[in-house]
NUFITI-827036 format. One line per field, with one value per residue (C-alpha): residue in one letter; residue number from 1; x, y, z. Coordinates in steps of 0.25 Angstrom, whole numbers, plus 5000, padded with zeros to 4 digits. Layout:
<recs>
keti = c(A; ...)
lumgu = c(NUM; ...)
px = c(X; ...)
py = c(Y; ...)
pz = c(Z; ...)
</recs>
This chain:
<recs>
keti = c(X; X; X; X; X; X; X; X; X; X; X; X; X; X; X; X; X; X; X; X; X; X; X; X; X; X; X; X; X; X; X; X; X; X; X; X; X; X; X; X; X; X; X; X; X; X; X; X; X; X; X; X; X; X; X; X; X; X; X; X; X; X; X; X; X; X; X; X; X; X; X; X; X; X; X; X; X; X; X; X; X; X; X; X; X; X; X; X; X; X; X; X; X; X; X; X; X; X; X; X; X; X; X; X; X; X; X; X; X; X; X; X; X; X; X; X; X; X; X; X; X; X; X; X; X; X; X; X; X; X; X; X; X; X; X; X; X; X; X; X; X; X; X; X; X; X; X; X; X; X; X; X; X; X; X; X; X; X; X; X; X; X; X; X; X; X; X; X; X; X; X; X; X; X; X; X; X; X; X; X; X; X; X; X; X; X; X; X; X; X; X; X; X; X; X; X; X; X; X; X; X; X; X; X; X; X; X; X; X; X; X; X; X; X; X; X; X; X; X; X; X; X; X; X; X; X; X; X; X; X; X; X; X; X; X; X; X; X; X; X; X; X; X; X; X; X; X; X; X; X; X; X; X; X; X; X; X; X; X; X; X; X; X; X; X; X; X; X; X; X; X; X; X; X; X; X; X; X; X; X; X; X; X; X; X; X; X; X; X; X; X; X; X; X; X; X; X; X; X; X; X; X; X; X; X; X; X; X; X; X; X; X; X; X; X; X; X; X; X; X; X; X; X; X; X; X; X; X; X; X; X; X; X; X; X; X; X; X; X; X; X; X; X; X; X; X; X; X; X; X; X; X; X; X; X; X; X; X; X; X; X; X; X; X; X; X; X; X; X; X; X; X; X; X; X; X; X; X; X)
lumgu = c(1; 2; 3; 4; 5; 6; 7; 8; 9; 10; 11; 12; 13; 14; 15; 16; 17; 18; 19; 20; 21; 22; 23; 24; 25; 26; 27; 28; 29; 30; 31; 32; 33; 34; 35; 36; 37; 38; 39; 40; 41; 42; 43; 44; 45; 46; 47; 48; 49; 50; 51; 52; 53; 54; 55; 56; 57; 58; 59; 60; 61; 62; 63; 64; 65; 66; 67; 68; 69; 70; 71; 72; 73; 74; 75; 76; 77; 78; 79; 80; 81; 82; 83; 84; 85; 86; 87; 88; 89; 90; 91; 92; 93; 94; 95; 96; 97; 98; 99; 100; 101; 102; 103; 104; 105; 106; 107; 108; 109; 110; 111; 112; 113; 114; 115; 116; 117; 118; 119; 120; 121; 122; 123; 124; 125; 126; 127; 128; 129; 130; 131; 132; 133; 134; 135; 136; 137; 138; 139; 140; 141; 142; 143; 144; 145; 146; 147; 148; 149; 150; 151; 152; 153; 154; 155; 156; 157; 158; 159; 160; 161; 162; 163; 164; 165; 166; 167; 168; 169; 170; 171; 172; 173; 174; 175; 176; 177; 178; 179; 180; 181; 182; 183; 184; 185; 186; 187; 188; 189; 190; 191; 192; 193; 194; 195; 196; 197; 198; 199; 200; 201; 202; 203; 204; 205; 206; 207; 208; 209; 210; 211; 212; 213; 214; 215; 216; 217; 218; 219; 220; 221; 222; 223; 224; 225; 226; 227; 228; 229; 230; 231; 232; 233; 234; 235; 236; 237; 238; 239; 240; 241; 242; 243; 244; 245; 246; 247; 248; 249; 250; 251; 252; 253; 254; 255; 256; 257; 258; 259; 260; 261; 262; 263; 264; 265; 266; 267; 268; 269; 270; 271; 272; 273; 274; 275; 276; 277; 278; 279; 280; 281; 282; 283; 284; 285; 286; 287; 288; 289; 290; 291; 292; 293; 294; 295; 296; 297; 298; 299; 300; 301; 302; 303; 304; 305; 306; 307; 308; 309; 310; 311; 312; 313; 314; 315; 316; 317; 318; 319; 320; 321; 322; 323; 324; 325; 326; 327; 328; 329; 330; 331; 332; 333; 334; 335; 336; 337; 338; 339; 340; 341; 342; 343; 344; 345; 346; 347; 348; 349; 350; 351; 352; 353; 354; 355; 356; 357; 358; 359; 360; 361; 362; 363; 364; 365; 366; 367; 368; 369; 370; 371; 372; 373; 374; 375; 376; 377; 378; 379)
px = c(5012; 5001; 5000; 4994; 5003; 4991; 4976; 4968; 4958; 4948; 4941; 4939; 4932; 4932; 4920; 4908; 4896; 4897; 4884; 4881; 4867; 4865; 4868; 4879; 4892; 4906; 4908; 4921; 4926; 4924; 4928; 4941; 4944; 4941; 4949; 4961; 4958; 4960; 4973; 4978; 4973; 4980; 4993; 4995; 5007; 4999; 4985; 4983; 4971; 4968; 4962; 4947; 4952; 4943; 4930; 4933; 4945; 4939; 4935; 4930; 4938; 4932; 4936; 4950; 4951; 4947; 4957; 4968; 4963; 4964; 4978; 4982; 4979; 4985; 4998; 4997; 4997; 5009; 5001; 5005; 4994; 4996; 4985; 4981; 4969; 4958; 4949; 4940; 4952; 4963; 4969; 4982; 4988; 4980; 4971; 4979; 4991; 4984; 4991; 5007; 5008; 5000; 5007; 5001; 5004; 5002; 5015; 5021; 5023; 5026; 5031; 5024; 5027; 5035; 5024; 5025; 5013; 5010; 4998; 4991; 4980; 4967; 4970; 4962; 4961; 4971; 4981; 4980; 4991; 5001; 5001; 5002; 5013; 5019; 5018; 5023; 5036; 5040; 5036; 5049; 5043; 5038; 5024; 5020; 5024; 5016; 5003; 4997; 4985; 4976; 4962; 4956; 4942; 4948; 4943; 4938; 4934; 4925; 4917; 4921; 4910; 4915; 4927; 4939; 4953; 4960; 4961; 4967; 4975; 4981; 4988; 4994; 4999; 5008; 5011; 5011; 5012; 5008; 5005; 4992; 4983; 4976; 4964; 4953; 4941; 4933; 4924; 4924; 4935; 4940; 4953; 4956; 4967; 4967; 4972; 4984; 4987; 4984; 4978; 4969; 4962; 4951; 4950; 4936; 4929; 4929; 4915; 4903; 4903; 4891; 4880; 4886; 4899; 4902; 4899; 4912; 4923; 4936; 4952; 4961; 4973; 4986; 4996; 5010; 5010; 5024; 5021; 5014; 5016; 5001; 4997; 4987; 4973; 4963; 4950; 4945; 4931; 4928; 4916; 4906; 4892; 4883; 4877; 4864; 4863; 4848; 4846; 4838; 4824; 4815; 4802; 4794; 4797; 4811; 4808; 4799; 4811; 4820; 4809; 4810; 4825; 4830; 4832; 4839; 4849; 4850; 4853; 4865; 4871; 4871; 4877; 4888; 4889; 4891; 4902; 4909; 4908; 4902; 4898; 4883; 4882; 4887; 4877; 4866; 4867; 4868; 4855; 4855; 4841; 4841; 4826; 4819; 4813; 4798; 4800; 4801; 4788; 4791; 4806; 4801; 4799; 4813; 4817; 4807; 4815; 4828; 4824; 4837; 4844; 4851; 4853; 4846; 4851; 4841; 4845; 4833; 4835; 4831; 4824; 4834; 4837; 4839; 4847; 4835; 4829; 4842; 4842; 4827; 4830; 4843; 4837; 4825; 4833; 4848; 4848; 4862; 4861; 4847; 4852; 4864; 4857; 4847; 4858; 4865; 4853; 4847; 4851; 4855; 4859; 4873; 4872; 4864; 4876; 4886; 4879; 4877; 4892; 4895; 4885; 4891; 4906; 4909; 4912; 4901; 4888; 4880; 4891; 4891; 4876; 4877; 4887; 4879; 4867; 4875; 4880; 4865; 4863; 4874; 4870)
py = c(5188; 5198; 5205; 5217; 5227; 5236; 5237; 5250; 5252; 5263; 5272; 5264; 5274; 5265; 5268; 5261; 5265; 5267; 5275; 5285; 5283; 5268; 5256; 5250; 5246; 5240; 5241; 5249; 5240; 5227; 5231; 5236; 5224; 5216; 5225; 5224; 5208; 5210; 5218; 5206; 5195; 5201; 5203; 5218; 5226; 5239; 5244; 5258; 5266; 5279; 5286; 5287; 5275; 5279; 5288; 5297; 5305; 5302; 5288; 5279; 5265; 5256; 5261; 5264; 5249; 5244; 5251; 5247; 5233; 5233; 5240; 5230; 5218; 5223; 5226; 5211; 5207; 5215; 5225; 5240; 5252; 5263; 5274; 5290; 5297; 5301; 5315; 5305; 5298; 5309; 5308; 5311; 5301; 5294; 5282; 5271; 5275; 5265; 5253; 5254; 5248; 5260; 5271; 5284; 5289; 5302; 5309; 5295; 5282; 5268; 5258; 5246; 5235; 5246; 5256; 5270; 5272; 5286; 5294; 5308; 5309; 5317; 5330; 5342; 5348; 5360; 5350; 5339; 5345; 5347; 5332; 5328; 5337; 5331; 5317; 5321; 5328; 5317; 5305; 5297; 5284; 5283; 5288; 5276; 5267; 5276; 5275; 5288; 5287; 5297; 5301; 5312; 5317; 5316; 5324; 5318; 5306; 5316; 5327; 5342; 5344; 5335; 5343; 5334; 5337; 5334; 5328; 5315; 5323; 5330; 5317; 5314; 5329; 5327; 5313; 5310; 5295; 5291; 5276; 5276; 5285; 5278; 5288; 5287; 5294; 5290; 5279; 5271; 5261; 5270; 5269; 5280; 5283; 5297; 5306; 5308; 5294; 5292; 5280; 5283; 5272; 5275; 5262; 5267; 5265; 5253; 5251; 5262; 5274; 5279; 5272; 5279; 5272; 5259; 5247; 5239; 5243; 5238; 5235; 5239; 5230; 5237; 5228; 5232; 5235; 5234; 5241; 5254; 5256; 5258; 5246; 5237; 5237; 5226; 5228; 5219; 5221; 5223; 5216; 5227; 5230; 5224; 5235; 5233; 5244; 5242; 5246; 5259; 5259; 5267; 5260; 5253; 5240; 5242; 5242; 5231; 5223; 5227; 5222; 5208; 5207; 5214; 5201; 5193; 5205; 5207; 5192; 5193; 5205; 5196; 5184; 5194; 5198; 5183; 5181; 5193; 5191; 5204; 5208; 5208; 5223; 5224; 5216; 5225; 5230; 5245; 5246; 5257; 5260; 5269; 5274; 5283; 5294; 5291; 5278; 5285; 5279; 5265; 5263; 5261; 5247; 5246; 5251; 5239; 5229; 5231; 5235; 5234; 5223; 5234; 5249; 5257; 5269; 5276; 5284; 5291; 5295; 5310; 5313; 5315; 5330; 5333; 5343; 5351; 5351; 5356; 5368; 5371; 5369; 5377; 5388; 5389; 5389; 5390; 5383; 5377; 5370; 5364; 5360; 5353; 5345; 5341; 5337; 5329; 5321; 5319; 5310; 5319; 5320; 5321; 5335; 5339; 5331; 5339; 5352; 5347; 5344; 5358; 5365; 5356; 5357; 5370; 5384; 5392; 5384; 5397; 5399; 5384; 5385; 5398; 5391; 5380; 5389; 5396; 5382; 5378; 5391; 5390; 5376)
pz = c(5955; 5953; 5938; 5947; 5956; 5960; 5965; 5964; 5974; 5970; 5979; 5991; 6000; 6012; 6021; 6028; 6018; 6003; 6003; 6015; 6016; 6012; 6021; 6013; 6021; 6018; 6003; 6004; 6014; 6007; 5993; 5999; 6005; 5992; 5984; 5994; 5991; 5977; 5978; 5987; 5977; 5965; 5974; 5969; 5976; 5979; 5980; 5975; 5982; 5974; 5985; 5993; 6000; 6012; 6010; 6020; 6026; 6041; 6042; 6053; 6056; 6047; 6033; 6039; 6045; 6032; 6024; 6034; 6034; 6018; 6017; 6028; 6020; 6008; 6016; 6020; 6006; 6004; 5994; 5996; 5996; 5988; 5990; 5988; 5995; 5989; 5994; 6002; 6011; 6013; 6026; 6033; 6034; 6022; 6028; 6019; 6029; 6039; 6031; 6033; 6018; 6012; 6002; 6001; 5986; 5987; 5983; 5984; 5976; 5976; 5967; 5963; 5951; 5943; 5945; 5953; 5961; 5965; 5970; 5972; 5983; 5980; 5976; 5974; 5960; 5964; 5969; 5959; 5948; 5960; 5965; 5950; 5948; 5960; 5955; 5941; 5947; 5957; 5950; 5947; 5940; 5925; 5924; 5915; 5928; 5938; 5945; 5950; 5960; 5962; 5967; 5958; 5952; 5938; 5925; 5914; 5923; 5931; 5925; 5928; 5937; 5948; 5949; 5945; 5952; 5939; 5924; 5921; 5911; 5923; 5926; 5914; 5912; 5925; 5923; 5909; 5906; 5921; 5920; 5928; 5936; 5947; 5952; 5962; 5965; 5952; 5958; 5944; 5938; 5927; 5918; 5907; 5897; 5896; 5884; 5890; 5892; 5906; 5912; 5924; 5932; 5942; 5950; 5955; 5969; 5977; 5979; 5975; 5982; 5972; 5965; 5953; 5952; 5945; 5953; 5948; 5957; 5955; 5961; 5950; 5948; 5941; 5934; 5928; 5914; 5908; 5894; 5898; 5912; 5914; 5924; 5920; 5926; 5931; 5939; 5949; 5952; 5967; 5974; 5979; 5982; 5971; 5962; 5955; 5944; 5938; 5924; 5922; 5927; 5917; 5916; 5928; 5921; 5924; 5938; 5937; 5931; 5943; 5952; 5946; 5944; 5956; 5965; 5954; 5953; 5968; 5970; 5960; 5969; 5981; 5973; 5970; 5984; 5988; 5977; 5982; 5997; 5998; 6012; 6016; 6017; 6003; 5997; 5995; 5981; 5977; 5967; 5957; 5950; 5939; 5936; 5927; 5936; 5931; 5940; 5952; 5957; 5955; 5960; 5974; 5970; 5969; 5982; 5987; 5978; 5983; 5997; 6007; 5997; 5990; 5990; 5979; 5971; 5963; 5951; 5944; 5930; 5927; 5915; 5903; 5900; 5886; 5881; 5876; 5890; 5896; 5887; 5892; 5906; 5906; 5897; 5908; 5921; 5919; 5932; 5931; 5945; 5943; 5929; 5933; 5944; 5933; 5923; 5934; 5937; 5924; 5912; 5901; 5887; 5884; 5880; 5893; 5901; 5894; 5899; 5913; 5914; 5910; 5920; 5931; 5928; 5936; 5931; 5928; 5925; 5921; 5910; 5906; 5904; 5896; 5887; 5886; 5882; 5871; 5865; 5863; 5856; 5847; 5843)
</recs>
């Protein structure tokens, strides 16, 4: 008998291409099928999908065919599917309803292995607290044995200038002693115990949707915990497109090192592809080079080296902006938009980054700038 009762698949984003302007195909389909196999191998009772199962509200046939095939395979194995909708995949009726054994958790719940699993579809900021209140008022199960599934941008996980819809403490305020919050949207595997005692799990995305995401992707398995009520968690790594993240290139000799070593590193990625039975179209790795701006005239050698064997992503490191330099620029121009753009792209000292966040966090930037100047004068 399996020690796990549930498998959580994060943001799947089923679609043909993971990067619009690059010839990379098949990643979400392959990884979704691999996740289905992991759930079946571990004999779980339910698969939990916390939103953004599809990448669009309107889809062509291939994402829907892949979704239905995966859900039907789970159904054949006797595994129930419980889901909510994220902002990307909202539809009426919901897309996972193509499977007869799927359950929409919004304002609904199921009982599995002594746990109540309920959910809230993605909500705009003005509606979020009303939905949390509804769950609180209608919840009949013991909160410690309840799993709440959501899909939101949360503070403090994301900075304020990304416009979160709510704070993790909002959940604790409405449902004290909740056993577990499973939440989609943050494309990073993350757990946190908040000051209010809430345990939150972000299962991350299933494959890289951005070169800035962590490259390791997981299925999260949940097992019963008879003591605290909060389920035990275990990560199972998914087979994804290989990723080569080269150390920072600060000198021409660093580029020379890449020229000597790349073939060996590339061969390692191909061995990984063979071991994990990746299809040919997924074996061209993502390759990220981060380099000093002074090397702009030399990096063309790396483009020729990689060629069509991989997909290069460049990250130029702009000159560091010091706190003193910030004061000079702001004092001279007062151009908040230009400064915000500069700070967003530069490697900044911590004090400078703090000012950038203030300028970009909403409200009146001119007032924030004025406050900052007064603070500098006072100090």
